[in-house]
C-alpha positions in Angstrom: 66.6 98.6 98.4 68.4 99.8 95.3 70.6 102.7 94.6 67.7 104.5 92.9 65.4 103.9 95.9 68.2 105.2 98.2 68.2 108.3 95.9 72.0 108.3 95.6 73.4 110.4 92.8 76.1 109.0 90.5 79.7 109.5 91.6 81.6 112.4 90.1 85.1 113.5 91.0 85.6 116.6 93.1 86.8 119.5 91.0 90.1 121.1 91.7 90.2 124.7 93.0 91.1 127.4 90.4 93.7 129.4 92.2 93.9 131.8 89.3 90.7 133.2 90.8 91.4 136.0 93.2 88.4 135.0 95.4 89.8 131.5 95.8 93.3 132.7 96.5 91.9 135.0 99.3 89.9 132.2 100.8 92.9 129.9 100.8 95.1 132.5 102.5 92.3 133.0 105.1 92.3 129.2 105.7 96.0 129.1 106.2 95.8 132.0 108.7 93.0 130.2 110.5 95.0 127.0 110.8 98.0 129.0 112.1 95.9 130.0 115.1 95.5 126.3 116.0 99.2 125.4 115.9 101.0 124.0 119.0 98.0 122.2 120.5 98.1 118.7 122.1 95.9 115.9 120.8 94.9 112.8 122.7 94.5 109.2 121.5 90.9 108.0 121.0 90.2 104.6 122.3 86.6 103.3 122.7 85.3 106.7 121.9 87.2 108.3 124.8 90.1 110.7 124.7 93.3 109.2 126.3 96.2 111.4 127.3 99.7 110.0 127.8 103.0 111.2 129.2 104.8 110.6 125.9 104.0 112.7 122.8 104.9 112.7 119.2 105.9 116.1 118.0 104.8 117.2 114.5 106.9 119.8 112.9 106.5 122.1 109.9 108.9 120.7 107.2 109.2 124.2 105.7 110.1 125.7 109.2 111.7 122.9 111.1 111.8 124.8 114.4 108.0 125.3 114.3 105.8 122.8 116.2 102.6 122.1 114.4 101.3 120.2 117.3 101.8 117.2 119.6 99.9 113.9 119.7 99.7 111.4 122.5 101.9 108.4 121.8 100.4 104.9 122.4 102.1 102.2 124.4 101.7 98.4 123.8 99.2 98.4 126.8 97.1 101.0 125.1 97.3 99.2 121.8 95.8 96.1 123.6 93.1 98.4 125.0 92.4 99.7 121.5 92.1 96.2 120.2 89.5 95.3 122.9 87.5 98.4 122.1 87.6 97.7 118.4 86.4 94.1 119.0 83.6 95.3 121.2 82.5 98.0 118.7 82.6 95.5 115.8 79.8 93.5 117.4 77.5 96.4 116.9 78.9 98.1 113.8 78.7 94.9 111.7 75.0 94.8 112.2 74.5 98.5 111.3 72.8 98.8 108.0 74.8 99.3 104.8 72.8 102.5 104.2 73.6 103.9 107.6 77.3 103.2 107.1 77.3 104.7 103.6 75.4 107.7 104.7 78.0 108.4 107.3 80.7 108.5 104.6 78.6 110.7 102.3 77.9 113.1 105.1 81.7 113.3 106.0 82.5 114.0 102.3 79.9 116.8 102.3 81.4 118.3 105.5 84.9 118.1 104.1 83.7 119.7 100.9 82.4 122.7 102.9 85.7 123.0 104.7 88.0 122.1 101.8 90.4 124.9 102.3 90.7 124.3 106.0 91.8 120.7 105.5 94.1 121.7 102.6 95.7 124.4 104.8 96.6 121.7 107.4 98.2 119.8 104.5 100.2 122.8 103.5 101.6 123.4 107.0 102.0 119.8 108.3 103.1 118.0 105.1 104.7 120.8 103.1 102.4 120.6 100.1 101.8 123.7 97.9 98.3 124.8 97.3 97.5 122.7 94.2 99.0 119.5 95.7 97.1 120.1 99.0 93.8 120.9 97.2 94.2 117.7 95.1 94.8 115.7 98.3 91.7 117.0 99.9 89.6 116.5 96.8 90.8 112.9 96.6 89.8 112.3 100.2 86.3 113.6 99.4 86.2 111.3 96.3 87.3 108.2 98.3 84.5 108.7 100.8 81.8 109.4 98.2 83.0 106.6 95.9 83.4 103.8 98.5 80.0 104.7 100.0 78.4 104.0 96.6 80.5 101.0 95.9 79.3 99.4 99.2 75.7 100.1 98.3 76.3 98.4 95.0 77.8 95.3 96.8 74.6 95.2 98.9 72.7 95.0 95.6 74.8 92.1 94.2 71.9 89.7 93.9 69.9 92.2 91.9 72.8 93.5 89.8 74.6 90.2 89.3 72.2 87.4 90.1 73.5 83.9 90.5 72.5 81.2 88.1 68.9 80.1 89.0 68.2 76.6 90.3 64.6 75.5 90.6 63.6 74.8 94.2 66.3 77.0 95.8 66.8 80.6 96.8 70.6 81.3 96.5 72.1 84.6 97.5 75.6 86.1 97.9 76.2 88.5 100.7 79.3 90.5 101.4 79.9 90.6 105.1 82.7 92.4 107.1 85.9 90.8 108.2 86.5 92.1 111.7 89.1 94.4 113.2 91.6 95.9 110.8 94.9 97.8 111.3 95.0 100.9 109.0 98.5 102.3 108.5 98.4 105.3 106.2 101.5 107.2 104.8 102.6 110.7 105.4 102.7 111.7 101.7 99.0 111.7 101.2 98.1 112.0 104.9 94.4 112.9 104.2 93.5 111.2 101.0 95.0 107.8 101.6 94.1 107.9 105.2 90.5 108.7 104.4 90.5 106.1 101.6 91.9 103.2 103.6 89.8 104.0 106.7 86.5 104.7 104.8 86.6 101.5 102.7 87.3 99.5 105.9 84.5 101.0 108.0 81.8 101.2 105.3 82.2 97.5 104.8 81.3 97.0 108.5 84.7 96.6 110.0 86.1 98.5 112.9 89.7 99.8 112.7 92.7 100.8 114.7 94.2 103.7 112.8 98.0 104.3 113.3 98.8 107.5 111.4 102.3 108.4 110.2 104.3 110.1 112.9 105.2 113.0 110.7 101.6 113.9 109.8 99.4 112.7 112.8 97.3 115.9 113.2 95.7 115.7 109.7 94.6 112.2 110.6 93.2 113.5 113.9 91.2 116.1 112.0 89.8 113.3 109.8 88.8 111.2 112.9 87.0 114.2 114.3 85.2 114.7 111.0 84.0 111.1 110.9 82.5 111.4 114.4 80.8 114.6 113.5 79.3 112.9 110.4 77.6 110.3 112.6 80.1 107.5 112.9 80.1 106.0 116.4 83.3 107.2 118.1 84.5 103.7 118.8 84.5 102.5 115.2 87.9 104.1 114.7 90.6 103.9 117.4 92.9 106.8 116.8 96.3 105.4 117.9 99.6 107.2 116.9 102.7 105.4 118.0 105.9 103.8 116.9 105.9 101.0 114.4 108.4 99.0 116.6 106.3 99.2 119.7 102.7 99.1 118.5 102.8 98.4 114.8 104.4 95.0 115.1 102.3 94.2 118.1 99.0 94.9 116.3 100.1 93.2 113.1 100.9 90.0 115.0 97.9 90.2 117.2 95.6 87.1 117.0 92.5 89.2 116.8 93.7 91.3 113.9 91.7 90.3 110.8 93.4 92.5 108.2 96.1 95.1 107.7 95.8 97.9 105.2 99.2 99.6 104.7 100.7 102.2 102.4 104.4 102.9 102.7 107.9 101.6 102.0 108.7 98.2 100.5 110.7 97.3 103.6 107.9 97.9 106.1 105.4 96.3 103.7 107.3 93.1 103.5 107.8 93.1 107.3 104.0 93.4 107.7 103.4 90.7 105.2 105.8 88.4 107.0 104.4 89.0 110.5 100.9 88.7 109.3 101.6 85.3 107.7 102.5 83.8 111.1 99.7 82.2 113.0 99.6 83.6 116.5 98.3 81.5 119.4 94.5 81.8 119.4 94.3 83.1 115.8 91.7 81.3 113.7 92.0 83.0 110.3 94.5 84.0 107.7 95.1 87.7 108.0 94.5 89.7 104.9 97.2 92.2 103.9 96.4 95.1 101.5 99.7 96.8 100.8 100.9 99.6 98.5 104.6 99.8 98.7 105.9 102.4 96.3 107.8 102.2 93.0 110.5 103.3 90.7 108.3 104.7 88.1 109.4 106.0 84.7 108.5 107.7 81.5 109.5 106.2 78.1 109.9 108.6 75.2 110.5 107.5 71.6 111.7 109.6 68.6 108.2 110.2 67.3 106.9 111.8 70.5 105.9 115.4 71.1 109.1 116.3 72.9 107.7 119.4 74.6 104.8 117.5 76.0 107.1 114.7 77.1 109.4 117.2 78.8 106.5 118.8 80.6 105.2 115.5 81.8 108.7 114.3 83.0 109.3 117.4 85.1 105.7 117.4 86.5 105.9 113.7 87.4 109.4 113.9 88.9 109.1 117.1 91.0 105.4 117.4 92.0 105.4 117.5 95.8 109.2 117.2 95.6 109.0 113.7 94.1 107.4 112.3 97.3 104.8 110.3 95.6 104.8 106.5 95.1 103.7 107.4 91.5 106.5 109.9 90.9 108.3 109.6 87.6 111.9 109.3 89.0 113.2 107.8 85.8 113.0 108.8 82.1 114.2 106.4 79.4 114.7 108.3 76.1 115.5 107.0 72.6 118.9 108.2 71.4 117.6 110.2 68.4 115.8 112.7 70.7 117.9 112.2 73.9 120.0 115.4 73.8 117.0 117.5 72.7 114.8 116.2 75.5 117.6 116.6 78.2 117.9 120.3 77.3 114.1 120.8 77.6 114.0 119.0 80.9 117.0 121.0 82.2 115.3 124.3 81.1 112.0 123.5 82.7 113.6 122.2 85.9 115.8 125.3 86.3 112.7 127.5 86.2 111.0 125.8 89.2 110.8 128.2 92.1 111.6 126.9 95.5 109.9 128.5 98.6 107.3 128.3 101.2 104.3 126.0 100.6 102.2 128.7 102.3 103.2 131.1 99.5 102.4 128.4 96.9 105.9 127.8 95.6 106.4 125.1 93.0 109.0 123.3 95.1 108.7 123.0 98.8 110.5 120.9 101.5 110.8 117.2 101.9 109.0 115.8 104.9 111.7 115.5 107.7 115.3 115.4 108.6 115.6 111.6 108.0 114.3 112.0 104.4 116.4 115.1 103.9 119.6 113.2 104.8 118.7 110.1 102.9 117.9 112.0 99.7 121.1 114.1 99.9 123.1 110.9 100.4 121.5 109.4 97.3 122.4 112.5 95.3 126.0 112.2 96.4 126.1 108.6 95.4 124.5 109.5 92.1 127.3 111.9 91.2 129.5 108.9 90.6 126.8 107.2 88.4 125.4 109.9 86.2 126.1 113.4 84.8 124.6 116.0 87.1 122.8 118.6 84.9 120.6 120.5 87.4 120.5 120.9 91.2 122.4 118.5 93.4 122.4 120.3 96.7 120.5 121.8 99.6 117.9 124.4 99.0 116.9 127.4 101.1 117.6 127.5 104.8 115.1 127.0 107.6 113.4 123.8 106.4 114.1 120.6 104.7 114.6 122.0 101.2 116.5 120.2 98.4 117.1 121.4 94.9 115.3 119.6 92.1 118.0 117.4 90.8 118.5 115.8 87.3 121.1 113.2 86.3 121.7 112.2 82.7 123.6 109.3 81.2 122.6 106.9 84.0 123.1 103.2 83.3 120.0 101.0 83.7 121.4 99.1 86.6 122.7 102.1 88.5 121.1 102.8 91.9 119.6 106.0 90.6 117.6 103.9 88.2 116.8 101.1 90.6 116.2 102.4 94.1 113.3 104.4 95.3 114.7 107.7 96.6 111.4 109.4 97.3 112.6 112.9 96.7 113.2 115.5 94.0 115.7 113.4 92.0 115.3 112.4 88.3 117.5 109.9 86.5 117.6 109.9 82.7 118.9 106.9 80.6 119.5 106.6 76.9 118.1 103.7 74.8 119.0 102.8 71.3 115.3 102.3 70.3 111.8 102.2 71.8 111.9 98.4 72.4 115.1 98.7 74.5 113.6 101.7 76.3 110.6 99.5 77.3 113.0 96.7 78.4 114.9 99.2 80.6 111.6 100.5 82.0 110.6 97.0 83.1 114.0 96.2 84.6 113.3 97.0 88.2 111.7 95.1 91.1 108.8 97.5 91.1 105.8 98.0 88.8 103.5 100.8 89.9 103.1 103.6 87.3 104.6 104.4 83.9 104.1 106.5 80.9 104.9 106.1 77.2 105.2 108.9 74.7 104.9 108.2 71.1 102.9 109.2 67.9 103.0 105.7 66.5 99.9 103.7 67.2 101.6 100.3 66.7 104.2 101.2 69.3 101.6 102.5 71.7 99.7 99.2 71.4 103.0 97.3 72.0 103.7 99.4 75.1 100.2 98.8 76.4 101.0 95.1 76.3 104.7 95.1 77.3 105.1 97.8 80.0 104.6 95.9 83.2 102.9 98.2 85.7 99.6 98.7 87.5 98.9 102.1 86.1 100.2 102.9 82.5 99.5 106.2 80.9 100.0 107.2 77.2 101.2 110.6 76.2 100.6 112.1 79.7 102.3 112.3 83.1 102.4 109.2 85.3 101.1 110.9 88.4 97.6 112.2 89.3 95.3 109.2 89.4 91.7 110.1 90.0 89.3 108.0 92.1 86.9 106.0 90.0 88.8 107.0 86.8 92.3 105.5 87.4 92.1 102.6 89.9 95.5 102.6 91.6 97.8 99.8 92.6 100.9 98.1 91.3 102.7 94.9 90.5 105.8 93.1 91.8 107.3 94.9 94.9 104.9 97.8 94.4 102.4 95.8 96.5 99.3 93.7 96.2 97.7 95.6 93.3 94.8 96.6 95.4 93.4 99.1 92.9 92.3 101.8 95.3 89.5 103.9 93.9 88.3 101.0 91.7 85.4 98.6 91.7 87.5 95.7 93.1 88.7 97.6 96.2 85.8 97.0 98.5 86.1 93.2 98.0 89.3 93.4 99.9 87.5 94.4 103.1 84.7 92.0 102.9 84.1 88.2 102.6 81.4 86.7 100.5 78.9 84.4 102.1 76.6 82.1 100.1 73.2 81.2 101.6 71.0 78.6 100.0 67.4 78.0 101.1 65.5 75.0 99.9 62.0 76.2 98.8 
């Protein structure tokens, strides 16, 4: 069958909610109140479609109210991880033979259900991850998009021989089929705990794989809600094993397991490299090379030359640096500015940053908390080190009490090799460096071990064309912020230590979870 025969509409991105609309605001507040009635519950593991309770639990806390327990999830042991692997292997034998249409339909049904309950999922994001309304709404919209998009992309892969036929040879019928890999380990991050979780999981399962999903320990309940949704949408309950647990106890074990076929990971460079190293070793009984799909963050930056619209550049720098408190792998934690407009831009950035209001995500404050105590301490330590490197012009300290709040912080006059310009802090910290001209600015931009996102502000077309060629990153934007990639519009993934350039939300992504099989029949 073809896409037309399946009667599938073309993919379109999910619109963002207009919170300027009073009706939308009221509906969102109602969703937050609803979620608040569900706080404090316990959630089991799910192995082989069955709920599994344990004596150990992971406690999820509200980062804006650190003494408030959002919920508790069962914590898996190594023995339960082995049980999950066996269940995933057994489920694979059936799921791999399930039709592509059935698998894709499950994703599209899940997307439709999430769309109906959009504010409910977003409210969980507000409370468990500390996102304000717009950030939470965008996270949920992206999750919907991933499911809708990958369903359609898998249907297209199933039509490969019609859409991209092989070269004809008389006397033979040659066809290319994309078949699943096997059991995968999906390790999503806490910063997009619904969108990236849904994207990594849905791409894996629509391809015919089964997965063991190990959510981030700071945001496990959002992942549980996603698992429940998938089952409601018709996915067999054993296709996903929901398995929270520590990386040291079950993460390494599953990564090294001989039956693991692939690992899909989003997180830090250090853990990504560890996964890659463990996956490269052949375990006894292992008969394949494990595939690693890794997105490992960045030290992203915005370059501004003297011809740029300085107001637009300042807006983009502040939005990129401080959206969701800088806790995005795409966050613009650096700005490299040509000397002629350096002082002017710094004043505009300072002015805009100073106006950002800190407060509760539930009240839709522009600046909320960072995710947990470990991040809070790490970011404050980085700020203290930064005071010896650059000139502090805004922020630099703790925010309001009761949660993990840190002031939006801006350092100027930072040298290109300083830690503020080189190390991923993953918090509300912006470093600004001066360049003598736009060519040096691009050189400074490229001078890190990462290469995820970047932006270039200029009014000169020849410079823009040069930047398009010379700025080395997976996602480069011109005269706009470096965050906010949309599924199907801005395929996402980076170079160097930013990962494997997987291009999530793009045409190539589904190929990472399949293997191509050529069949040739003599006629």
